[in-house]
Steps between C-alpha positions, in 0.01 A plus 500: 500500500608151395785326676833471326541189286633226728824340381535129574859442611578171325851464637674236708825675588604836646733592212229486235251678726741783580597538134133527404407753768809713439366578152204686652714772659292675768163370377283372785332182382223261600670160520364148529702254706384146431607153601820495296652805665350447846623141528851616408527805729213482748367811668833682455414574138179674608687718748764585240247605236287696749809687617560599139159668497310250288145377555488125557256229398577172680354231275530175696139390448461369855295179517496271804292430809363822654739519797808457281386763252412748775842463662683530167284799406580670832872457435464650153298796627791594724703561180253776408425391142241674285334178378490136614334213313318197638315222318121532490488120474593490868142601579339755728630338821859545379439862399251644748747611769751671270313831504515497879878448486530801268295713741696386805826604335345824370641402161402637161586174323243379248403132491426339165366148456631305203212352300620292203860535384537650153679180393166313540232494231166321453669188365719460808204574728281229345752232405747522788305657785175323402306820572172534312521880472663753272800693624281810520243326720766360733672839526172660606449231763849563640437875490189443712715323761743795503216748532344303787835507682519881455814492288585796278465313174621217281772403259340403170550534127379807314224289345323464836530858628179636351284222645666534841444875507135456396433244772705637790530872424772730372663523846581128492847511347636291215871435461578357157823318406574370152524850354683553174574809297485267201345155534728206437543140606578425865411253776205723589183420305261778608697809408407851386647825375532812711219665304271202568581523871412870498173442318404224744570734797782299655629676812853355494700338221805276529760490224794262525724369229400764246692743723753276677613330176498819295831624359395844628289434810478861618377623163256210474365575846449868417314405183271262690449755779405768249242279329357391836467853637401702194146641475412417862 
């Protein structure tokens, strides 16, 4: 059974957030709280959404020295989220103790390491980062770091899922943002349709503005959910 499509809450004020969620009636959702919302409301927003019965993905992409990340991660675990993200670029030393923190808290939270943001393509990697690899090669290297640190999986684009599954096994999870029902221009460069995500065997998909900016968000969500779940 696939997870529900994760909705990225691209809001910066309570009024817009409440108006959006009120359109979903009693539907229990899987919601992504990122920097924009977390910086505005802090941990209170997580508690509020959990109390409403929603699953929560805290997408802060933690990246700092190991001690700082471990302390921040511990604080987030106490909020009982379903998913937390960290940056694979922080290396094994930054990541290796996070599984132990999960076990100590007897938490069911999944840890995903961000590989390469979907706003980055080969041109950015070579010309700005000065990395002599393709995006796909660098993603696999970051996935190896996450695997070595015993994380649950990685955040990547749909285009890298098949290679990751082949190299690390089907149990190594792939969470894929940049999902569109219909592809169109955005600030994300490595995007894919829901059908492409299904074919690639993505485990989780994140859909943002296609739902949050829709004139009928509830109906759009149900359409996306149906396509994602059909023929499982």
